[in-house]
C-alpha positions in Angstrom: 8.2 11.5 7.9 11.9 12.3 8.2 11.6 14.0 11.5 9.7 11.1 13.0 12.1 8.4 11.8 14.2 7.9 14.9 11.4 8.0 17.3 9.3 5.6 15.1 12.3 3.2 14.7 12.8 2.9 18.5 9.3 3.2 19.9 6.8 1.9 17.3 8.2 -1.3 15.8 7.9 -4.6 17.5 9.9 -6.5 14.9 11.7 -6.0 11.7 13.4 -8.3 9.2 14.4 -8.9 5.7 12.3 -11.3 3.6 13.7 -13.7 1.0 13.9 -12.6 -2.6 14.5 -14.6 -5.8 16.0 -11.8 -7.9 19.6 -11.3 -6.9 19.8 -7.8 -8.5 16.9 -6.5 -6.5 17.1 -5.2 -2.9 15.5 -7.3 -0.3 12.1 -6.2 1.0 11.9 -5.5 4.7 8.8 -6.5 6.8 8.0 -4.1 9.7 5.4 -4.8 12.3 4.3 -1.7 14.1 3.4 -1.8 17.8 1.5 1.5 17.5 -1.5 1.6 15.1 -1.3 5.4 15.0 2.3 5.4 13.8 1.5 2.7 11.2 -1.3 4.8 9.9 1.0 7.8 9.8 3.6 6.0 7.8 1.0 4.5 5.3 -0.7 7.9 4.9 2.5 9.6 4.1 3.9 7.0 1.7 2.7 9.0 -1.2 5.6 11.4 -0.5 7.9 8.6 -1.8 6.6 8.6 -5.3 9.4 8.7 -7.8 11.9 7.5 -5.2 13.5 4.1 -5.1 11.5 3.0 -2.0 8.0 1.8 -1.7 5.8 1.1 1.3 3.0 -1.4 0.8 0.4 -2.8 3.2 0.5 -6.6 3.6 -2.8 -7.8 2.2 -4.5 -11.1 1.9 -4.1 -13.0 -1.4 -7.7 -12.1 -2.3 -7.3 -8.4 -1.5 -3.9 -8.3 -3.3 -5.6 -9.7 -6.4 -8.3 -7.0 -6.2 -5.7 -4.3 -5.9 -3.9 -5.7 -8.9 -7.1 -5.7 -11.0 -7.8 -2.1 -9.9 -4.3 -1.1 -10.9 -4.9 -2.5 -14.4 -8.0 -0.3 -14.6 -6.0 2.7 -13.7 -3.3 1.8 -16.2 -6.0 1.5 -18.9 -7.5 4.9 -17.9 -10.8 3.5 -16.6 -10.1 5.0 -13.1 -7.7 7.6 -11.8 -6.3 6.1 -8.7 -6.3 3.0 -6.5 -4.8 2.2 -3.1 -5.2 0.1 0.1 -5.9 1.4 3.5 -6.5 -0.7 6.7 -6.8 -3.8 4.5 -9.5 -2.2 2.3 -9.1 -1.6 -1.4 -10.2 1.9 -2.6 -10.5 3.3 -6.1 -11.0 6.9 -7.2 -13.1 6.9 -10.3 -12.7 9.3 -13.2 -15.6 11.5 -11.9 -13.7 11.9 -8.6 -15.8 9.7 -6.4 -14.1 7.1 -4.2 -15.4 3.6 -4.2 -14.7 0.7 -1.8 -13.8 -2.4 -3.8 -14.8 -5.6 -1.9 -15.2 -8.1 -4.7 -14.7 -8.5 -8.5 -18.4 -7.6 -8.9 -17.6 -4.1 -7.6 -15.4 -3.6 -10.7 -18.3 -4.3 -13.2 -19.2 -1.2 -15.1 -16.0 0.7 -14.4 
């Protein structure tokens, strides 16, 4: 991602800006709108390289999908699943047996 940074900043974003934050001690989130879907997907796919760093990249989800992702994260925290993420507005979960499941509703979480 580092090598692509300058080119992405100048050619692939249509707008950037800081959003408001209520916690004064936290840094402000930045909202970026990509003009190129391929660059957006590249950035989101490579966000896992930032684990353990002080920066996170998240996809902007609907309130419903964000709630599903939070429920999935609770299941991962409680060791009922191994991993969860969002991709192209879809919530995905990797089960303990290694299979990946699409999560579209709370009913999809039954039995996990």
